[in-house]
C-alpha positions as CSV (number, residue, x, y, z in Angstrom):
1,M,77.8,225.5,12.5
2,A,75.9,226.3,9.3
3,E,73.9,229.5,9.2
4,K,70.2,229.0,9.4
5,T,67.8,230.5,6.9
6,V,64.3,231.1,7.9
7,F,61.5,231.1,5.3
8,T,58.0,232.4,6.0
9,P,55.5,230.7,3.6
10,D,52.7,233.0,2.4
11,V,49.6,230.7,2.4
12,K,47.4,233.4,0.9
13,F,49.8,233.7,-2.0
14,V,49.8,230.0,-2.6
15,R,45.9,230.2,-2.6
16,E,46.0,233.1,-5.1
17,L,48.3,231.2,-7.4
18,K,46.0,228.2,-7.4
19,E,42.9,230.3,-8.1
20,A,44.7,231.9,-11.0
21,G,45.3,228.5,-12.6
22,A,48.6,227.4,-11.1
23,D,47.0,224.5,-9.1
24,T,49.1,222.0,-11.1
25,M,52.2,223.1,-9.2
26,K,51.3,220.7,-6.3
27,K,52.1,217.8,-8.6
28,C,55.8,218.8,-9.0
29,Y,58.1,216.4,-7.2
30,Q,61.4,218.1,-8.1
31,C,62.7,215.7,-10.7
32,A,64.4,218.6,-12.5
33,T,63.2,217.4,-15.9
34,C,62.0,220.9,-16.7
35,S,65.3,222.6,-16.1
36,V,67.2,219.9,-18.1
37,V,65.0,220.2,-21.2
38,C,64.8,224.0,-21.2
39,Q,67.2,225.4,-23.7
40,L,67.0,229.0,-22.2
41,S,67.8,228.0,-18.6
42,P,71.2,229.2,-17.4
43,D,73.7,226.7,-15.9
44,D,73.9,228.8,-12.8
45,R,70.7,228.2,-10.6
46,P,68.6,227.0,-13.6
47,F,64.9,227.5,-13.8
48,P,62.0,226.6,-13.5
49,R,62.7,223.8,-10.9
50,K,63.5,226.2,-8.1
51,E,60.5,228.5,-8.9
52,M,58.2,225.5,-8.8
53,L,59.5,224.8,-5.3
54,M,59.2,228.4,-4.2
55,A,55.7,228.5,-5.5
56,Q,54.7,225.4,-3.5
57,W,56.1,226.9,-0.4
58,G,54.5,230.2,-1.0
59,L,57.8,232.2,-0.9
60,K,56.3,235.3,-2.5
61,D,59.2,237.6,-1.5
62,E,61.8,235.5,-3.2
63,L,59.7,235.0,-6.4
64,V,59.0,238.8,-6.7
65,K,62.8,239.4,-6.7
66,S,63.5,236.7,-9.3
67,A,64.6,237.6,-12.7
68,D,64.5,234.0,-13.9
69,I,60.7,233.8,-14.3
70,W,61.1,236.5,-17.1
71,L,63.7,234.5,-18.9
72,C,61.1,231.9,-19.7
73,H,59.4,232.5,-23.1
74,N,56.5,230.1,-22.2
75,C,57.3,227.7,-25.2
76,N,56.1,225.0,-22.8
77,D,58.9,222.5,-23.6
78,C,59.0,221.9,-19.8
79,S,55.3,221.3,-19.7
80,K,55.5,218.8,-22.5
81,Y,58.2,216.7,-20.9
82,C,57.0,217.0,-17.3
83,P,56.3,213.4,-16.1
84,R,53.8,214.6,-13.5
85,G,51.8,217.2,-15.5
86,A,52.9,220.0,-13.2
87,R,52.8,222.5,-16.2
88,P,55.9,224.6,-15.1
89,G,55.5,226.9,-18.1
90,D,51.9,227.9,-17.1
91,V,52.9,228.3,-13.5
92,L,55.7,230.8,-14.5
93,A,53.2,232.7,-16.6
94,I,51.0,233.1,-13.6
95,L,54.0,234.1,-11.5
96,R,54.8,236.9,-14.0
97,K,51.3,238.2,-13.7
98,S,51.7,238.3,-9.9
99,V,54.9,240.2,-10.2
100,I,53.2,242.9,-12.3
101,Q,50.5,243.2,-9.7
102,E,53.0,243.4,-6.9
103,N,55.0,246.2,-8.4
104,A,51.9,248.1,-9.8
105,F,51.6,251.8,-9.0
106,P,49.0,252.5,-7.7
107,K,48.4,249.0,-6.3
108,F,44.6,249.1,-6.8
109,M,45.0,249.5,-10.6
110,G,47.0,246.4,-10.7
111,K,44.1,244.5,-9.1
112,I,41.5,246.1,-11.4
113,V,43.3,245.5,-14.6
114,G,45.3,242.5,-13.7
115,D,42.3,240.4,-12.4
116,P,40.1,239.3,-15.4
117,K,37.1,239.2,-13.1
118,N,37.3,243.0,-13.0
119,I,37.4,243.6,-16.7
120,W,34.0,245.2,-16.8
121,Q,35.2,247.8,-14.3
122,A,38.3,248.4,-16.3
123,L,36.2,248.9,-19.5
124,A,33.6,251.0,-17.7
125,I,36.1,253.6,-16.8
126,P,36.8,254.8,-20.4
127,V,33.2,254.3,-21.4
128,V,31.9,256.6,-18.7
129,F,34.8,259.0,-19.2
130,F,34.2,259.4,-22.9
131,L,30.4,259.8,-22.5
132,L,31.1,262.6,-20.0
133,V,33.4,264.3,-22.4
134,L,30.9,264.0,-25.2
135,G,28.2,265.3,-23.0
136,V,30.1,268.3,-21.7
137,T,31.3,269.3,-25.2
138,G,27.8,268.9,-26.8
139,H,28.7,265.9,-29.0
140,L,26.6,263.3,-27.2
141,G,24.5,262.2,-30.1
142,I,24.8,260.6,-33.6
143,P,25.8,263.3,-36.1
144,E,23.8,263.7,-39.2
145,G,25.0,263.5,-42.8
146,E,28.1,261.7,-44.1
147,V,30.0,259.6,-41.6
148,V,32.9,261.7,-40.4
149,F,34.3,260.5,-37.0
150,S,35.6,264.0,-36.1
151,K,32.0,265.1,-36.0
152,L,31.4,262.8,-33.0
153,F,34.9,263.1,-31.4
154,P,37.1,265.9,-32.8
155,I,40.7,264.9,-33.1
156,H,41.7,267.6,-30.8
157,Y,39.6,266.2,-28.0
158,I,41.2,262.7,-28.5
159,D,44.7,264.2,-28.4
160,Q,43.9,266.2,-25.3
161,I,42.6,263.0,-23.6
162,F,45.2,260.4,-24.7
163,G,48.1,262.8,-24.5
164,P,48.1,263.6,-20.7
165,L,46.7,260.2,-19.8
166,S,49.6,258.5,-21.7
167,V,52.1,260.6,-19.9
168,L,50.5,259.7,-16.6
169,A,50.6,256.0,-17.6
170,V,54.3,256.3,-18.5
171,V,55.0,257.9,-15.1
172,M,53.1,255.2,-13.2
173,F,54.9,252.5,-15.3
174,G,58.2,254.2,-14.4
175,V,57.5,253.8,-10.7
176,S,56.4,250.2,-11.2
177,I,59.6,249.3,-13.1
178,S,61.8,251.2,-10.6
179,R,60.3,249.0,-7.9
180,F,61.0,245.9,-10.1
181,W,64.6,246.9,-10.7
182,K,65.1,247.4,-6.9
183,N,63.7,244.0,-6.3
184,L,66.0,242.4,-8.8
185,S,68.9,244.0,-7.2
186,E,67.9,242.9,-3.7
187,G,67.2,239.3,-4.9
188,S,70.5,238.8,-6.7
189,Q,73.5,237.2,-4.9
190,M,75.8,238.5,-7.7
191,K,77.2,241.8,-8.7
192,P,76.8,243.2,-12.2
193,K,79.9,242.4,-14.4
194,A,78.7,244.4,-17.5
195,G,77.4,247.9,-18.1
196,F,73.7,248.7,-18.5
197,L,73.8,250.2,-22.0
198,P,75.7,247.4,-23.8
199,S,73.5,244.8,-22.0
200,F,70.4,246.7,-23.0
201,I,71.4,247.0,-26.7
202,E,72.1,243.3,-26.8
203,T,68.7,242.6,-25.2
204,L,66.9,244.7,-27.8
205,K,68.6,242.8,-30.6
206,E,67.4,239.6,-29.0
207,I,63.9,240.8,-28.6
208,M,63.6,242.4,-32.1
209,T,64.6,239.1,-33.7
210,H,62.8,236.8,-31.2
211,S,66.0,234.7,-31.3
212,K,65.2,232.9,-28.0
213,F,62.1,231.3,-29.5
214,K,64.3,229.4,-32.1
215,K,65.9,227.5,-29.1
216,C,62.6,225.9,-28.2
217,D,61.7,222.4,-29.5
218,E,58.0,222.7,-28.8
219,N,55.7,225.5,-30.1
220,Q,58.3,227.3,-32.2
221,D,55.4,228.7,-34.3
222,R,54.5,231.0,-31.4
223,S,57.4,233.2,-32.4
224,I,55.5,234.1,-35.6
225,A,52.4,235.1,-33.6
226,H,54.4,237.1,-31.1
227,M,56.3,238.9,-33.9
228,L,53.1,239.9,-35.7
229,V,51.6,241.3,-32.5
230,F,54.9,243.0,-31.6
231,Y,55.5,244.7,-34.9
232,G,51.8,245.4,-35.3
233,F,52.0,247.5,-32.2
234,I,55.2,249.2,-33.4
235,G,53.6,250.1,-36.8
236,L,50.5,251.6,-35.1
237,F,52.8,253.5,-32.7
238,V,54.8,254.9,-35.7
239,T,51.6,256.0,-37.6
240,T,50.2,257.6,-34.4
241,L,53.5,259.7,-34.1
242,C,53.2,260.6,-37.8
243,A,49.6,261.7,-37.3
244,I,50.6,263.9,-34.3
245,L,53.5,265.4,-36.4
246,F,51.2,266.2,-39.3
247,L,48.6,267.8,-37.2
248,Y,50.6,269.8,-34.7
249,G,54.0,270.2,-36.4
250,L,53.0,270.7,-40.0
251,K,49.4,271.9,-39.3
252,W,47.8,269.3,-41.6
253,E,44.2,268.5,-40.9
254,S,43.2,265.0,-41.8
255,P,42.4,263.8,-44.3
256,Y,45.3,265.2,-46.3
257,P,44.1,266.6,-49.7
258,V,46.5,266.4,-52.5
259,D,45.8,270.0,-53.7
260,D,46.5,271.6,-50.3
261,P,48.9,274.5,-51.0
262,D,50.9,274.0,-47.7
263,I,51.5,270.3,-48.3
264,L,52.4,270.9,-52.0
265,A,54.8,273.6,-51.0
266,L,56.6,271.2,-48.7
267,F,57.1,268.7,-51.5
268,G,58.0,271.3,-54.1
269,G,54.6,271.4,-55.6
270,S,54.5,267.7,-56.4
271,E,51.2,266.1,-56.1
272,T,52.7,262.7,-56.7
273,M,54.9,263.0,-53.5
274,V,51.8,263.9,-51.4
275,W,49.9,260.9,-52.9
276,I,52.8,258.6,-52.0
277,L,52.9,260.1,-48.4
278,K,49.2,259.4,-48.0
279,V,49.3,255.9,-49.4
280,T,52.4,255.0,-47.3
281,F,50.7,256.4,-44.1
282,K,47.5,254.4,-44.8
283,L,49.3,251.3,-45.9
284,L,51.4,251.2,-42.7
285,A,48.4,251.7,-40.5
286,N,46.3,249.0,-42.2
287,V,49.2,246.5,-42.4
288,S,49.9,247.0,-38.7
289,S,46.2,246.4,-37.9
290,L,46.2,243.3,-40.0
291,A,49.3,242.1,-38.2
292,L,47.5,242.5,-34.9
293,L,44.6,240.5,-36.1
294,A,46.7,237.8,-37.6
295,G,49.0,237.5,-34.6
296,G,46.0,237.5,-32.1
297,G,44.4,234.8,-34.2
298,L,47.5,232.7,-34.3
299,I,48.0,233.0,-30.5
300,I,44.5,231.6,-30.0
301,A,45.0,228.9,-32.5
302,N,48.2,227.8,-30.8
303,R,46.7,227.7,-27.4
304,L,43.7,225.7,-28.6
305,K,45.9,223.2,-30.5
306,E,46.1,219.7,-29.1
307,R,49.5,218.8,-27.8
308,G,48.9,215.7,-25.9
309,V,48.5,217.4,-22.5
310,D,45.8,219.3,-20.8
311,T,45.7,223.0,-21.9
312,V,46.0,225.4,-19.0
313,T,45.9,229.1,-19.9
314,S,45.5,232.0,-17.6
315,S,42.4,234.1,-18.1
316,F,44.9,237.1,-17.8
317,D,46.4,235.9,-21.1
318,W,43.0,235.5,-22.8
319,V,42.0,239.1,-21.9
320,F,45.1,240.4,-23.6
321,V,44.6,238.3,-26.7
322,G,40.9,239.4,-26.8
323,M,41.9,243.1,-26.5
324,V,44.4,242.8,-29.3
325,L,41.8,241.3,-31.6
326,L,39.2,243.9,-30.5
327,V,41.5,246.8,-31.2
328,G,42.5,245.5,-34.6
329,A,39.0,244.5,-35.7
330,S,37.2,247.6,-34.4
331,G,39.7,249.8,-36.1
332,M,39.4,248.0,-39.5
333,L,35.6,247.9,-39.2
334,A,35.3,251.6,-38.3
335,Q,37.4,252.5,-41.4
336,M,35.3,250.2,-43.6
337,F,32.0,251.6,-42.3
338,R,33.2,255.1,-42.9
339,V,34.3,254.5,-46.4
340,M,31.2,252.5,-47.3
341,N,29.0,255.1,-45.5
342,F,27.3,252.6,-43.3
343,P,24.3,253.6,-41.2
344,P,25.8,256.3,-38.9
345,V,24.7,254.7,-35.7
346,I,26.7,251.5,-36.5
347,A,29.8,253.4,-37.8
348,Y,29.9,255.8,-34.8
349,L,29.3,253.1,-32.2
350,T,32.1,251.0,-33.7
351,Y,34.4,254.0,-33.6
352,F,33.4,254.7,-30.0
353,L,34.2,251.1,-29.0
354,H,37.5,251.3,-30.8
355,L,38.5,254.3,-28.7
356,V,37.5,252.4,-25.6
357,F,39.7,249.4,-26.5
358,V,42.6,251.7,-27.5
359,F,42.2,253.3,-24.1
360,Y,42.5,249.9,-22.5
361,I,45.6,248.9,-24.4
362,I,47.5,252.3,-24.0
363,I,46.5,253.6,-20.6
364,Y,46.4,250.2,-18.8
365,V,49.7,249.0,-20.3
366,P,51.5,249.2,-16.9
367,Y,49.1,246.6,-15.5
368,S,48.1,244.4,-18.4
369,K,49.9,241.5,-20.3
370,L,51.5,244.2,-22.5
371,A,53.7,245.1,-19.5
372,H,55.6,241.9,-20.2
373,F,57.4,243.7,-23.0
374,V,59.0,246.0,-20.5
375,Y,59.4,243.7,-17.5
376,R,61.0,241.0,-19.7
377,T,63.3,243.5,-21.3
378,V,64.4,244.8,-17.9
379,A,64.9,241.3,-16.5
380,I,66.9,240.0,-19.5
381,T,69.0,243.2,-19.4
382,Y,69.8,242.7,-15.8
383,T,70.8,239.0,-16.2
384,K,73.1,240.0,-19.1
385,M,74.7,242.5,-16.7
386,L,75.3,239.6,-14.4
387,K,76.6,237.5,-17.3
388,R,74.1,234.7,-16.4
389,D,72.5,234.2,-19.7
390,I,73.8,231.5,-22.0
391,E,74.0,230.8,-25.7
392,V,73.2,227.2,-26.9
């Protein structure tokens, strides 16, 4: 006699998915077209057909433990060819958001940041926090004279705020990812056949080149937008590390004057080398910001483009794109206003808002769309350890 398997549908979970924009899943009648046309779907237990069925049934526990929803790059080939308009690609995107919220630590932060309805609460936290810091330190007011952002918010204050909070965010993210890894292990019916390190290195190569996007027939241009955002963040991360090194390692106060004796001594008295350093530093920062703006703009353009089907996009995704654009735009404008010596109230307000948006991007990364970078990396690594991924 066959062994019975008992499933307990989570009706509340189904309702939450529908409210988040996955209401098209009820149109799915399991024809398997989505799994057939997807070039990324493994031959063994292919997606997204089974995920659509599990979503309809409200099998939250099974979906939370699934690595397959992270193998999807949301190119929407499946949605294009779906004869019923069930939009499997969009449903999987919303399932990924649910997984982030489910693994979030602490859980309430996942609800605050993960639910676009709470965006004003998420933004109010850094606004109130920064205003309190400015008030306590006696900087709550518009400085007089030439626009110098350190007059409003000394760099040491910024480092003392973002440093510890970033460490805290990393710790909380670590807890969330450990939960995710545990769920992947419990949800798999296979044992790993390869080691973690080689699988991880292979995954990094795949992500750095965005090679999987090339396998998609529809929406291949999304790879350009994603790469611009991806490398834009990497560039800004590198410039931030350089700024920290200059300030605390080499004791260089910004801006870096060419005639500073300490800096000249480091480069053998060469003012040319110091000038090259400054230009390279500024160039990387500005190019990275422009990449964010261009990538964010392309993402919006791609999502608004007519493709013959109704466009369904999670508001969770729109919040992320909006924040990317706001970080890049506010940073560029703040720099322009400072150089052009705009009215101080405009320049300082722009800089303050830039810090708020940077706070959102960095400190909330465990709960926002940016968490996809880590979750997807972990999931792909795990499937490579199981030898389930395919090359087409």
